[in-house]
C-alpha positions in Angstrom: 24.5 58.2 75.7 22.5 56.8 78.6 25.6 55.2 79.9 27.5 58.5 80.1 27.6 58.6 83.8 30.1 61.5 83.8 27.5 63.8 82.3 24.9 62.6 84.7 27.1 63.1 87.8 28.4 66.5 86.6 25.2 68.0 85.3 22.2 66.1 86.8 23.3 64.3 90.0 20.0 65.0 91.8 17.7 64.4 88.9 17.7 60.6 88.3 14.0 60.6 87.4 14.6 63.3 84.8 17.6 61.5 83.4 15.8 58.2 83.1 12.9 59.9 81.2 15.2 61.7 78.8 17.4 58.6 78.2 14.3 56.5 77.5 13.0 59.1 75.0 16.4 59.2 73.3 16.4 55.4 73.1 12.9 55.2 71.7 11.6 53.5 74.8 8.0 54.3 75.7 7.2 55.1 79.3 3.8 55.1 81.0 2.6 56.5 84.3 0.5 54.0 86.1 -2.8 55.2 87.5 -2.6 55.1 91.2 -5.0 57.2 93.2 -3.5 56.5 96.6 -1.7 59.2 98.5 2.0 59.4 97.4 3.4 58.4 100.8 1.2 55.4 101.0 2.6 54.0 97.8 6.1 53.6 99.0 7.9 51.8 101.9 9.9 54.3 103.9 12.7 53.5 106.3 12.2 55.5 109.5 14.0 58.9 109.5 15.5 58.2 106.0 13.9 61.2 104.3 15.3 63.9 106.6 17.9 64.8 103.9 16.0 63.6 100.9 16.4 65.3 97.5 12.7 66.0 97.4 13.0 68.6 100.1 15.4 70.7 97.9 13.7 70.0 94.6 10.2 70.9 95.8 11.3 74.0 97.7 12.9 75.7 94.7 11.2 74.0 91.8 14.5 72.4 90.9 13.0 69.7 88.8 11.4 72.3 86.5 14.9 73.7 85.8 16.4 70.3 85.4 13.7 69.2 83.0 14.2 72.3 80.8 18.0 71.9 81.0 18.0 68.2 80.2 15.5 68.5 77.3 17.4 71.5 75.9 20.8 69.7 76.1 19.5 66.7 74.2 17.0 68.6 72.0 14.0 66.8 73.3 10.4 68.2 73.2 7.9 67.8 76.0 
């Protein structure tokens, strides 16, 4: 199921983080968020001007990840 890239590309192309979480849950793989109190942007290395068209701008402006999480979890009958 996790290798069904056609479903990923058709239904969730801008939600790779949601897809990884759902596929891990379906596969019985535990995931853990690491504690990191640093500011989000200080935790990653950015290439200058690379975030001008980043998915995060769309996802955060319309709460798109909320919809994608509900849709993904409903499609695969997962609970959160």
